[in-house]
C-alpha positions in Angstrom: 150.4 188.4 5.4 152.7 186.3 3.4 151.9 185.6 -0.1 152.4 182.2 -2.0 155.4 183.7 -3.7 157.3 184.6 -0.7 156.2 181.2 1.0 157.5 179.1 -1.6 161.0 180.8 -1.7 161.3 180.4 2.0 160.4 176.7 2.1 162.7 176.2 -0.9 165.5 177.9 0.8 165.1 176.0 3.9 164.9 172.2 2.0 168.0 172.9 0.3 170.0 174.6 3.2 170.1 178.1 1.5 170.0 181.5 3.0 166.4 183.1 2.2 167.9 186.7 2.3 170.9 185.1 -0.3 167.8 183.9 -2.5 165.7 187.0 -2.4 168.8 189.1 -3.1 169.4 186.7 -6.2 166.0 187.0 -7.2 166.0 190.9 -7.0 169.0 191.2 -9.1 167.6 188.7 -11.4 164.3 190.7 -11.9 166.4 193.9 -12.3 168.0 192.6 -15.4 164.7 191.3 -16.7 163.6 194.7 -16.8 166.4 196.2 -18.9 164.5 196.5 -22.2 163.8 199.1 -24.7 164.5 202.4 -22.9 165.8 201.0 -19.7 168.7 199.0 -21.8 171.3 200.9 -20.4 169.7 202.2 -16.8 170.5 201.1 -13.4 167.6 199.3 -12.1 166.8 198.6 -8.5 164.4 195.9 -7.4 163.0 195.4 -3.9 160.7 192.7 -2.7 158.7 192.9 0.5 159.7 190.0 2.8 156.4 190.2 4.6 153.7 190.9 1.6 155.8 189.9 -1.3 155.1 193.5 -3.3 157.6 194.0 -5.7 158.7 197.8 -6.2 161.3 198.7 -8.7 163.4 202.3 -9.4 165.7 203.7 -11.7 168.7 205.1 -10.0 170.9 207.8 -11.1 174.3 209.1 -9.4 174.5 213.0 -8.9 177.8 214.4 -10.5 179.2 217.7 -11.5 178.8 218.6 -15.0 182.4 218.1 -16.1 182.6 214.5 -14.5 179.5 213.4 -16.2 180.2 210.2 -18.7 176.9 208.5 -19.1 173.5 210.4 -19.2 171.8 207.1 -18.6 173.1 206.7 -14.9 174.6 209.8 -14.3 172.8 213.7 -13.6 173.9 217.1 -12.7 172.6 218.5 -9.8 170.4 221.1 -12.1 169.0 218.1 -13.8 168.3 216.3 -10.5 166.2 219.6 -9.2 164.2 219.4 -12.7 163.4 215.8 -11.8 161.8 216.7 -8.2 165.4 216.2 -6.1 166.3 219.4 -5.7 169.4 220.1 -3.2 171.1 217.1 -4.2 174.8 217.4 -3.6 177.6 215.3 -5.9 178.3 211.9 -4.9 174.5 211.4 -3.9 172.0 208.9 -5.6 168.5 209.6 -6.5 165.8 206.7 -7.3 163.0 207.3 -9.7 160.1 205.0 -9.4 159.2 202.7 -12.4 155.7 201.9 -13.0 154.5 198.5 -12.5 153.4 196.4 -15.7 151.0 193.3 -15.9 154.0 191.5 -16.9 156.1 192.2 -13.9 154.5 189.3 -11.7 155.0 186.9 -14.6 158.8 188.0 -14.9 159.2 188.1 -11.1 158.1 184.2 -11.2 160.1 182.9 -13.9 163.1 184.9 -12.7 162.6 183.5 -9.3 162.6 180.1 -10.5 165.7 180.5 -12.5 167.4 182.1 -9.7 166.5 179.3 -7.3 167.5 176.6 -9.5 171.0 178.5 -10.4 171.7 179.0 -6.5 170.9 175.5 -5.9 173.3 174.2 -8.3 176.0 176.6 -7.3 175.3 175.5 -3.6 175.9 171.7 -4.7 178.9 172.4 -6.6 180.5 174.3 -3.8 179.4 171.6 -1.1 181.0 168.7 -3.6 184.4 170.8 -4.0 184.5 171.1 -0.4 183.7 167.5 0.4 186.4 166.2 -2.3 189.0 168.5 -1.5 189.1 167.0 1.8 189.6 163.6 0.1 192.5 164.3 -1.7 195.2 161.5 -1.1 192.5 159.2 -0.1 190.7 155.8 -1.5 187.1 156.1 -2.7 185.2 153.6 -4.6 183.1 154.6 -7.5 181.1 152.8 -10.7 182.0 153.1 -14.3 179.5 155.0 -16.1 181.0 155.1 -19.6 184.3 154.4 -21.2 185.4 156.9 -23.8 186.6 155.5 -27.3 190.0 154.4 -27.2 190.1 154.8 -23.3 190.9 158.3 -23.6 189.1 158.4 -20.2 187.0 156.5 -18.0 184.1 158.4 -16.4 183.2 157.1 -12.6 179.9 157.8 -10.3 181.2 158.7 -6.9 177.9 159.3 -5.7 177.6 163.0 -5.5 179.6 163.9 -8.4 181.6 162.3 -11.3 185.2 161.6 -11.4 187.5 161.3 -14.4 190.2 158.4 -14.8 192.7 159.6 -17.4 194.5 157.2 -19.4 197.6 158.1 -17.9 196.3 157.3 -14.6 194.8 154.0 -15.7 196.8 150.4 -15.3 197.3 149.1 -19.0 196.4 145.6 -18.3 192.9 146.4 -16.9 189.9 146.3 -19.0 187.0 148.5 -17.5 183.3 147.8 -18.3 180.3 149.9 -17.4 178.8 149.1 -14.1 182.4 147.7 -12.5 183.2 148.9 -9.3 186.6 150.3 -8.8 188.6 151.6 -5.9 190.6 154.7 -7.0 192.9 157.3 -5.5 191.9 160.9 -5.5 194.5 162.6 -7.2 193.2 166.4 -7.6 190.2 168.4 -7.0 189.9 171.7 -9.1 186.8 174.0 -10.1 185.7 174.6 -13.5 183.0 176.0 -15.6 180.9 172.9 -15.2 181.7 172.7 -11.8 184.2 170.6 -9.6 186.2 168.1 -11.7 187.6 165.3 -9.6 190.7 163.5 -11.0 191.5 160.1 -9.8 194.1 157.7 -10.4 195.0 153.8 -10.6 198.5 154.0 -11.2 199.4 156.1 -8.6 202.1 154.7 -6.1 200.0 156.3 -3.1 197.2 153.9 -4.2 199.1 151.1 -3.1 200.1 152.7 0.2 196.5 153.6 1.1 195.6 150.0 0.3 198.3 148.6 2.8 197.1 150.7 5.5 193.5 149.5 4.7 194.1 145.6 4.7 197.1 145.7 7.3 196.4 146.7 10.9 200.1 147.1 12.0 200.4 149.7 9.2 197.2 151.5 10.2 198.5 151.6 13.8 202.1 152.9 13.4 203.8 149.7 14.3 204.8 149.0 10.6 205.9 152.0 8.4 205.8 152.1 4.7 209.2 154.0 4.0 209.1 154.0 0.3 207.4 152.6 -3.1 208.5 152.1 -6.4 205.8 150.7 -9.0 205.6 149.7 -12.5 201.5 149.8 -12.6 199.8 146.5 -13.3 203.2 144.6 -13.3 205.5 144.9 -10.4 206.2 147.0 -7.6 208.5 147.1 -4.6 207.7 148.4 -1.1 210.2 149.0 1.8 209.0 148.7 5.3 210.5 148.8 8.7 209.1 147.7 12.1 208.7 150.4 14.8 207.9 147.9 17.7 210.5 145.3 19.0 209.2 141.5 18.4 207.3 142.5 15.1 208.6 141.3 11.9 207.5 144.0 9.3 207.5 141.5 6.4 205.8 138.8 8.0 203.1 141.4 9.0 202.5 142.6 5.3 202.3 139.2 4.0 200.2 137.9 6.5 199.3 134.0 7.2 200.0 132.2 4.1 199.8 135.6 2.4 196.3 136.4 2.9 197.1 140.1 3.5 199.3 140.5 0.5 196.9 138.4 -1.6 194.2 140.7 -1.2 196.3 143.7 -2.4 197.3 141.9 -5.4 193.6 140.8 -6.3 192.5 144.5 -6.1 195.4 145.5 -8.4 194.7 142.7 -10.9 197.6 140.4 -10.3 200.1 142.9 -9.8 203.4 141.4 -8.4 204.5 143.1 -5.0 207.9 142.4 -3.6 208.1 143.3 0.2 211.6 144.7 0.9 213.0 145.5 4.5 214.4 149.0 5.0 217.8 149.5 6.4 219.3 152.6 8.0 222.6 151.6 6.5 222.2 152.6 2.8 224.5 149.8 1.3 222.4 147.2 3.2 219.3 148.8 2.1 220.4 149.1 -1.7 221.4 145.2 -1.4 217.9 144.6 0.0 216.3 146.5 -3.0 218.0 144.2 -5.5 216.1 141.2 -4.0 215.7 138.3 -5.0 219.2 138.8 -6.5 222.1 138.3 -4.1 224.7 141.1 -3.8 228.3 140.3 -3.5 229.7 143.8 -3.7 228.5 147.1 -3.4 230.1 150.5 -3.2 229.0 154.1 -3.7 230.1 156.8 -5.9 228.9 160.1 -4.0 229.6 162.4 -6.8 227.6 160.9 -9.3 225.2 159.2 -7.0 226.0 155.7 -8.2 225.7 152.4 -6.6 228.2 149.9 -8.2 226.8 146.5 -7.6 228.6 143.0 -8.4 226.0 140.2 -8.2 227.2 136.2 -9.3 227.3 135.7 -13.0 224.3 133.2 -12.5 222.0 135.9 -11.2 223.1 138.7 -13.6 219.7 138.4 -15.2 217.7 137.9 -12.2 219.1 141.3 -10.9 218.4 143.2 -13.9 215.1 141.7 -14.4 212.9 141.5 -17.6 213.6 144.6 -19.7 215.6 146.2 -16.7 212.5 146.2 -14.6 214.0 145.0 -11.1 216.8 147.3 -11.6 214.7 150.3 -12.5 212.4 149.7 -9.8 215.3 149.5 -7.3 216.8 152.6 -8.4 213.3 154.5 -8.2 213.3 152.8 -4.5 216.8 154.0 -3.2 216.8 157.1 -5.3 220.1 156.1 -6.6 221.6 155.1 -10.0 222.5 151.4 -10.0 225.5 149.9 -12.3 225.0 146.1 -12.1 228.2 143.8 -13.0 228.9 140.2 -12.8 231.1 139.2 -10.1 233.7 137.5 -12.8 234.3 140.9 -14.3 235.5 142.5 -11.2 237.9 139.5 -10.4 239.3 139.7 -14.1 239.6 143.5 -13.7 241.4 143.0 -10.3 239.3 145.4 -8.6 238.3 145.2 -4.8 235.5 143.5 -3.3 233.2 145.3 -1.2 230.7 143.0 0.8 227.3 144.3 1.9 226.8 144.8 5.6 224.6 142.5 7.4 221.0 143.4 7.4 219.3 145.1 10.4 216.9 142.6 11.6 216.1 144.4 14.6 213.2 147.3 14.9 213.8 150.8 14.6 211.6 152.9 17.2 210.9 156.4 16.1 212.9 158.7 18.3 210.5 160.8 20.5 211.5 164.4 20.9 212.6 165.7 24.4 209.4 168.2 24.7 207.0 165.2 24.2 209.1 163.1 27.1 208.9 165.9 29.3 205.4 166.3 28.6 204.3 162.8 29.4 202.3 162.5 32.6 204.1 160.9 35.6 203.4 157.4 36.7 201.7 157.2 39.9 204.0 156.1 43.1 202.0 153.0 43.6 200.9 150.6 41.0 198.4 147.4 41.7 200.5 144.2 41.2 198.0 143.0 38.4 198.5 146.3 36.8 202.3 147.0 37.2 202.9 145.7 33.5 200.4 148.0 32.1 201.5 151.3 34.0 201.6 153.3 30.7 198.7 153.3 27.7 200.0 152.0 24.5 198.7 150.7 21.2 196.8 147.2 21.5 199.3 144.3 22.4 202.2 147.2 23.3 203.6 147.2 26.6 205.7 150.4 27.9 207.5 149.4 31.1 209.2 152.1 33.2 212.7 151.9 33.9 213.2 151.3 37.7 215.5 153.7 39.6 218.7 152.4 41.3 217.7 151.6 44.7 220.2 150.9 47.7 220.5 147.4 48.6 219.1 147.9 52.3 216.3 149.9 50.9 215.2 147.4 48.0 211.5 146.4 48.5 209.9 143.2 47.7 209.6 142.6 43.9 206.1 143.0 42.7 205.0 140.1 40.3 203.5 140.8 36.9 200.1 139.0 36.1 202.1 136.3 33.8 204.8 135.7 36.5 202.0 135.1 39.1 200.5 132.4 37.0 203.8 130.9 36.7 204.5 130.7 40.4 201.2 129.0 41.1 202.0 126.4 38.2 205.5 126.0 39.7 204.1 125.7 43.5 201.6 122.8 42.0 204.0 120.9 40.3 206.3 120.8 43.7 203.3 119.9 45.8 202.6 116.7 43.0 206.1 115.7 43.1 206.4 115.7 46.8 203.0 113.6 46.9 204.3 111.0 44.4 207.9 110.7 46.1 208.3 107.7 48.0 208.3 108.1 51.9 211.5 107.2 53.9 211.9 103.8 55.0 210.7 103.5 58.7 214.1 102.9 60.9 214.3 99.0 61.9 214.8 98.4 65.7 216.8 95.2 64.5 219.3 97.3 63.0 220.5 99.9 65.6 224.1 100.1 64.4 222.9 101.2 60.8 223.5 105.0 60.3 220.5 107.0 59.3 219.8 107.7 55.8 220.4 111.6 55.0 216.9 113.1 54.2 216.8 114.3 50.6 214.9 117.7 50.4 212.0 117.9 48.2 212.3 114.3 47.1 215.9 115.1 45.4 219.1 113.0 46.3 222.4 113.9 45.1 225.0 111.4 43.8 227.0 111.3 47.2 224.0 110.6 49.2 222.9 107.8 46.6 226.4 106.1 46.9 226.3 106.1 50.6 222.8 104.3 50.5 224.2 101.8 48.1 226.9 101.3 50.4 224.6 100.9 53.4 222.9 98.3 51.5 225.6 96.2 50.5 226.6 95.9 54.2 223.2 94.8 55.1 223.1 92.3 52.5 226.4 90.7 53.8 224.9 90.4 57.1 222.1 88.8 56.0 224.1 86.3 54.0 226.2 85.4 57.3 223.1 85.2 59.4 221.6 82.7 56.8 224.9 80.7 56.9 224.8 80.5 60.9 221.3 79.3 60.8 222.2 76.2 58.1 225.1 75.2 60.8 224.5 72.4 63.2 223.7 73.5 66.5 222.6 77.0 65.3 219.5 76.8 67.1 221.2 76.9 70.5 222.0 80.4 69.7 219.4 81.8 71.7 220.4 79.9 74.8 223.8 81.8 74.6 222.1 85.0 74.8 220.3 83.7 78.1 223.5 82.1 79.5 224.0 85.0 82.0 220.4 84.5 83.6 221.3 80.4 84.2 222.3 78.9 87.5 225.9 78.0 87.8 227.1 75.2 85.9 228.1 72.2 88.2 231.1 69.7 87.3 231.8 66.4 88.7 235.4 66.6 89.6 235.4 62.6 89.8 234.6 62.2 86.2 237.2 64.5 85.0 240.7 64.3 84.2 243.6 66.6 84.8 244.0 68.2 81.5 240.0 69.2 81.9 240.4 70.7 85.2 243.6 72.6 84.2 241.6 73.7 81.3 238.5 75.0 83.7 241.1 76.8 85.8 242.4 78.9 82.7 238.9 79.8 81.8 238.7 77.5 78.7 235.2 76.3 77.5 234.4 72.7 77.5 233.5 71.9 73.9 231.3 68.8 73.4 231.4 67.2 70.0 227.8 68.0 69.1 228.1 71.4 70.8 229.9 74.2 69.0 228.9 77.1 70.9 231.4 75.9 73.7 228.9 75.0 76.0 228.4 71.2 77.4 225.0 70.0 77.5 223.9 69.3 81.0 223.1 65.8 82.4 
């Protein structure tokens, strides 16, 4: 049956996530050191604790050696001396154990030693856990609370939860004022072991802090759609960040700035009002250096590869703007591009008669990453048939991205019906609905009038649309109809016009009779020649019957 001593060690080891065998071994080593007193000061003591009963046994260990090789009589003996001690037959290289008598103080010493060893093991295990935890966080952002600020701001101690971190003066922002209890977001710069445990060094002035803040606040950067290429920073005052788009249709500067500057303003507030210039990175080095001097305009740029210097000319009015306050703008541009920058006014080049080298046009397009051939070969093959609604999403990508496979060349006779994307299907439905509305609203063609058989039929307009030639033909026909209507109206107004219908019915009337006795010779002759007898009151050529 286990005693309380063994049970206590086992429970404590389980609560603190420690190995019980390791704790027992540490307690045994500590008790051996505690028993080295008086005559046993230089002896080699071995202590063993029974894991079941908790009994403690101790021995003094000797090493058997030849007489000529013995250096310390307290821990080394000869075979003859070992035989006199009751261990005959021992050969050099073997050990002998001499049992030590148990003392009343041995139990108390064991309890105190066990307590100290367990506490020490707990501290060491906790330090090791903290070291492993924060070693994996090097280069990341963590949040901490200010515990104390040492005099002269030599360093600031932060509480990170499981351990404390040091913010040295060199890693502080000069314009910031720290107070106890203030919450700070810091960059883990270094983690190392010391005698007091693991030491965590954090920074607020490191340029990598700005990059981590960009990744935290801007989703396009965290997804890789926009990439931060270079950072130059004067902590607390000004910084320049070069960005580039890796996807077509994404403006890197607009994505970083955000709507009305909301995204970049959060980062500026986190850094205490530090000014941040967003620069468009360009693969052409001349254009990139010209962009780095923003907001100044560059009229000429020339490189000297031997001295790694960029000779730049700016308008005379913008010379101070290009240099910046205390040379800050030019210094940050040099750090961003990795080149020395020599800035001169434009008039100086003109007076010296030197040639002008205008900078190239900046690249406004995205610069996708080049994928290696192995990656392209390892890409999964697309299925032979894709549903029309999924044709535009055949390959997975980032949210909002679409990767469309390039269709293979197909002979004209083998071309299949083109599949529409979901967007194209919706647009087609909208166009069809609009055509139906136009057809419903378009005026119906006029019915054919029986009174106008001679009129040519108007050409039908397809879909309610008429061309200019058709409109002119319709106008001409309308004019002819108007002219005929005018003549008809005039005929109705003339005297005797009412007899016109009788003329149309003339063939159905009986033959006309003439009284030869009442006619003279001229009338008879005219009748024989077919002339109509005109009456003064009848203009249609017929004489009223008596």
